[in-house]
C-alpha positions as CSV (number, residue, x, y, z in Angstrom):
1,E,-15.3,-5.9,6.2
2,D,-11.5,-6.5,6.9
3,K,-10.5,-4.8,10.2
4,H,-7.4,-3.4,8.4
5,F,-9.1,-1.5,5.8
6,I,-11.8,1.0,5.2
7,Y,-13.9,1.8,1.9
8,D,-12.4,4.6,0.0
9,P,-14.3,5.8,-3.2
10,Y,-10.9,6.8,-5.0
11,L,-8.7,3.9,-4.0
12,I,-11.6,1.3,-3.6
13,W,-10.2,0.6,-0.2
14,R,-7.3,2.0,2.0
15,P,-5.5,1.1,5.4
16,K,-7.1,2.3,8.4
17,D,-5.4,4.9,10.3
18,S,-2.9,3.6,13.0
19,I,-4.1,0.0,12.9
20,S,-1.9,-3.1,12.7
21,V,1.6,-2.3,10.8
22,F,-0.1,0.9,9.3
23,N,0.5,4.5,10.7
24,S,-2.0,7.4,10.6
25,Q,-0.8,8.2,7.0
26,G,-1.6,4.7,5.9
27,Y,2.0,3.6,5.4
28,R,4.0,1.1,7.2
29,G,6.4,2.2,9.9
30,K,6.9,5.6,11.5
31,E,5.3,8.8,10.5
32,I,6.8,11.0,7.9
33,S,6.7,14.9,7.9
34,I,6.0,16.7,4.7
35,E,9.0,18.8,5.1
36,K,12.5,16.9,4.5
37,K,15.6,17.0,6.6
38,P,18.6,18.4,4.8
39,N,20.0,15.9,2.5
40,E,17.3,13.4,3.1
41,F,16.6,11.0,0.4
42,R,13.1,9.4,0.3
43,V,12.2,6.1,-1.4
44,F,8.6,5.0,-1.7
45,T,7.9,1.3,-2.4
46,F,4.5,0.9,-4.0
47,G,3.1,-2.7,-4.3
48,D,0.9,-5.4,-3.0
49,S,1.1,-7.8,0.0
50,N,4.6,-9.0,-1.1
51,T,5.9,-5.2,-0.7
52,L,4.0,-4.7,2.7
53,G,5.3,-7.8,4.2
54,W,4.4,-10.0,7.1
55,N,1.5,-8.5,9.3
56,T,3.5,-8.3,12.5
57,K,5.5,-5.5,14.1
58,D,8.8,-5.4,12.7
59,G,7.9,-8.5,10.6
60,P,10.0,-9.1,7.4
61,N,9.5,-6.7,4.5
62,W,11.9,-5.9,1.9
63,P,11.6,-2.3,2.1
64,M,12.6,-2.3,5.8
65,Y,15.9,-4.2,4.8
66,L,16.5,-2.0,1.8
67,E,16.6,1.0,4.1
68,K,19.0,-0.7,6.5
69,L,21.3,-1.6,3.6
70,L,21.2,1.9,2.1
71,N,22.1,3.5,5.6
72,N,25.1,1.3,6.0
73,S,27.2,4.0,4.5
74,D,25.1,6.8,4.4
75,N,22.4,7.6,6.9
76,R,20.2,9.9,4.8
77,F,18.0,7.5,3.3
78,V,14.4,6.9,4.4
79,V,12.4,4.0,2.7
80,I,8.6,4.3,3.1
81,N,6.7,1.2,2.7
82,A,3.4,2.1,0.8
83,G,2.5,-1.6,0.0
84,V,-1.2,-2.6,0.4
85,W,-2.6,-6.1,0.5
86,G,-4.5,-6.7,-2.7
87,Y,-3.5,-3.6,-4.5
88,T,-3.3,-3.5,-8.3
89,S,-1.4,-0.9,-10.5
90,F,-4.7,1.0,-10.7
91,Q,-4.8,1.6,-6.9
92,G,-1.2,2.0,-6.7
93,M,-1.0,4.7,-9.4
94,R,-3.6,6.6,-7.5
95,R,-2.0,6.1,-4.1
96,F,1.4,7.2,-5.7
97,K,-0.4,10.5,-6.8
98,K,-1.4,11.0,-3.1
99,S,2.1,10.5,-1.9
100,L,3.4,13.4,-3.9
101,I,3.0,15.8,-1.0
102,F,5.7,14.0,0.8
103,H,8.1,14.7,-2.2
104,P,9.5,11.4,-3.1
105,D,13.1,11.2,-4.6
106,M,12.6,7.7,-5.9
107,V,9.8,5.3,-6.2
108,L,9.9,1.5,-6.6
109,I,6.7,-0.2,-8.2
110,S,5.9,-3.8,-8.1
111,F,2.5,-4.9,-9.3
112,G,1.1,-7.4,-11.6
113,S,-0.3,-10.4,-9.4
114,N,-3.7,-8.6,-8.3
115,D,-4.0,-6.9,-11.8
116,A,-4.2,-10.4,-13.3
117,Q,-7.0,-11.4,-10.9
118,V,-10.1,-12.4,-12.9
119,T,-13.3,-10.7,-11.7
120,T,-16.6,-9.4,-13.3
121,V,-15.9,-5.7,-12.8
122,S,-12.5,-4.1,-13.4
123,D,-11.0,-1.6,-10.9
124,A,-11.7,1.3,-13.3
125,E,-15.2,0.2,-14.0
126,F,-15.9,-0.1,-10.4
127,T,-14.9,3.4,-9.5
128,D,-16.4,4.9,-12.7
129,Y,-19.8,3.3,-11.6
130,N,-19.3,4.7,-8.2
131,K,-19.2,8.3,-9.7
132,I,-22.9,7.8,-10.8
133,R,-23.8,8.0,-6.9
134,K,-23.0,10.5,-4.6
135,I,-19.7,9.9,-2.9
136,G,-20.9,11.2,0.3
137,L,-23.9,8.8,0.1
138,D,-21.6,5.9,-0.5
139,K,-19.6,6.6,2.6
140,A,-22.7,6.9,4.7
141,L,-24.4,3.7,3.4
142,V,-21.2,1.6,3.5
143,Q,-21.2,1.8,7.3
144,F,-24.2,-0.3,7.7
145,R,-25.2,-3.9,6.5
146,V,-28.5,-2.7,5.0
147,G,-26.6,0.1,3.3
148,Q,-24.1,-2.3,1.7
149,L,-27.2,-4.2,0.4
150,I,-28.6,-1.2,-1.1
151,L,-25.3,-0.3,-2.8
152,A,-24.9,-3.9,-4.1
153,A,-28.4,-4.0,-5.6
154,L,-27.6,-0.4,-7.1
155,D,-24.4,-2.0,-8.6
156,K,-26.1,-5.0,-9.9
157,F,-28.7,-2.6,-11.7
158,I,-25.9,-0.5,-13.3
159,L,-23.7,-3.4,-14.3
160,K,-26.6,-5.4,-15.8
161,N,-25.5,-7.5,-18.8
162,K,-21.8,-6.3,-18.1
163,E,-20.7,-9.2,-15.8
164,E,-18.3,-10.9,-18.1
165,P,-15.0,-12.3,-16.8
166,R,-12.0,-9.9,-17.1
167,C,-8.8,-9.0,-15.4
168,R,-9.0,-6.3,-12.5
169,V,-6.6,-4.5,-14.7
170,D,-6.0,-5.5,-18.2
171,L,-2.7,-5.5,-19.9
172,E,-3.1,-2.3,-21.8
173,E,-4.3,-0.4,-18.8
174,Y,-1.5,-2.0,-16.5
175,K,1.0,-0.4,-18.9
176,N,-0.9,2.9,-18.9
177,N,-0.9,3.0,-15.2
178,L,3.0,2.5,-15.1
179,N,3.5,5.2,-17.8
180,E,1.3,7.6,-15.8
181,I,3.6,7.1,-12.7
182,I,6.7,7.5,-14.9
183,K,5.2,10.6,-16.6
184,L,4.5,12.4,-13.4
185,S,7.7,11.3,-11.8
186,K,9.8,12.8,-14.8
187,E,7.9,16.0,-14.4
188,R,9.0,16.4,-10.9
189,G,12.5,14.7,-11.1
190,I,11.5,11.5,-9.3
191,K,13.7,8.4,-10.1
192,V,11.5,5.4,-11.0
193,V,12.4,1.6,-10.7
194,L,9.9,-1.0,-12.0
195,L,9.9,-4.3,-10.7
196,T,8.6,-7.4,-11.9
197,R,6.3,-9.4,-9.5
198,P,7.9,-12.8,-8.1
199,F,6.0,-16.1,-7.8
200,I,6.8,-19.6,-8.0
201,G,5.2,-22.8,-9.5
202,E,3.5,-23.4,-12.8
203,P,0.0,-22.2,-13.1
204,P,-2.9,-24.8,-12.7
205,D,-5.0,-26.0,-15.6
206,D,-7.4,-23.2,-14.9
207,E,-8.1,-20.1,-17.3
208,M,-9.3,-18.1,-14.4
209,C,-6.1,-18.3,-12.3
210,W,-4.0,-15.2,-12.1
211,K,-0.8,-17.2,-12.6
212,R,-1.6,-17.9,-16.1
213,M,-1.7,-14.2,-16.9
214,A,1.0,-13.0,-14.6
215,P,3.9,-13.6,-17.0
216,A,2.5,-11.3,-19.5
217,Y,2.3,-8.7,-16.9
218,N,6.1,-9.1,-16.0
219,I,7.0,-8.9,-19.7
220,A,5.0,-5.8,-19.9
221,T,6.6,-4.2,-16.8
222,M,10.0,-4.7,-18.4
223,D,8.9,-3.5,-21.8
224,V,7.5,-0.2,-20.2
225,A,10.9,0.2,-18.4
226,K,12.8,-0.2,-21.6
227,N,10.4,2.2,-23.7
228,S,10.5,4.9,-21.0
229,S,14.2,4.6,-20.3
230,V,13.8,4.0,-16.6
231,L,15.4,1.1,-14.7
232,G,13.6,-2.2,-14.7
233,I,14.7,-5.0,-12.4
234,D,13.4,-8.5,-13.1
235,I,12.8,-9.8,-9.7
236,Y,10.7,-12.6,-11.0
237,T,13.5,-14.2,-13.0
238,Y,16.0,-13.8,-10.2
239,F,13.6,-15.8,-7.9
240,K,12.3,-18.1,-10.3
241,D,12.1,-21.8,-9.0
242,R,13.9,-20.8,-5.8
243,D,11.5,-22.1,-3.4
244,K,13.6,-21.5,-0.3
245,Y,12.9,-17.9,-0.5
246,F,9.0,-18.1,-0.4
247,C,6.5,-19.0,2.3
248,D,3.9,-19.7,-0.4
249,E,3.5,-19.4,-4.3
250,S,3.5,-15.6,-4.4
251,H,5.0,-14.2,-1.0
252,F,8.5,-14.2,0.3
253,N,9.6,-15.6,3.5
254,A,12.1,-13.7,5.9
255,K,15.0,-14.9,3.7
256,G,13.2,-13.9,0.4
257,H,12.6,-10.2,1.9
258,R,16.3,-9.9,2.8
259,E,17.3,-11.1,-0.5
260,A,15.1,-8.9,-2.4
261,A,16.5,-6.0,-0.6
262,K,19.9,-6.9,-1.9
263,V,18.7,-7.3,-5.3
């Protein structure tokens, strides 16, 4: 029911066209054409809310600052902010696939915090169960409150006895999602950079808190980068305990976004 998003059977949810900071293509900023200009180098940044940045026009976001830094000496770089609030690597991998029509030259990948969120249905399970229903019916029913209740009841029947706590994306699947992005990128000559997910503060005494699992996802990120021979940047370690760069436990403030672009 968030005004910024719409249900999507493939991505679970996606940005509504031309609303808030999103353009009609679902990315932050100006529209991009399928065809590139001569010598244009396209960098796509895939991530969650910390990649998307502040929800205001020209609000702080490190992809915007990165583009400005890159174009200080060469004006051929275009950085496309493909971050979405709440996204996991599962959604990011699928969003990456949909971006291939725009011919990225490089992709920067930053996930982990939402992957570690504990729920009763993983992202993959949710989309798999939806395949049991007709996607067209899903789209029709979800527009109405009664339809949403029908879908919820159907899900409850399908998921009976399966509602055990689990991460939205477990560690093994997280690594598989990153490896899938890397595989498809190498096939197309796209450079890949994996980023660990920054946050501050110690995890609370709560086994259900994402921060208890998040360090394992950051370790997995660097392991995948090493094993796949792609660049991995440990953003988490760089910003660890540097509270002045955060507005809360898991999001940069303006200074943090600027500093991240430099890293």
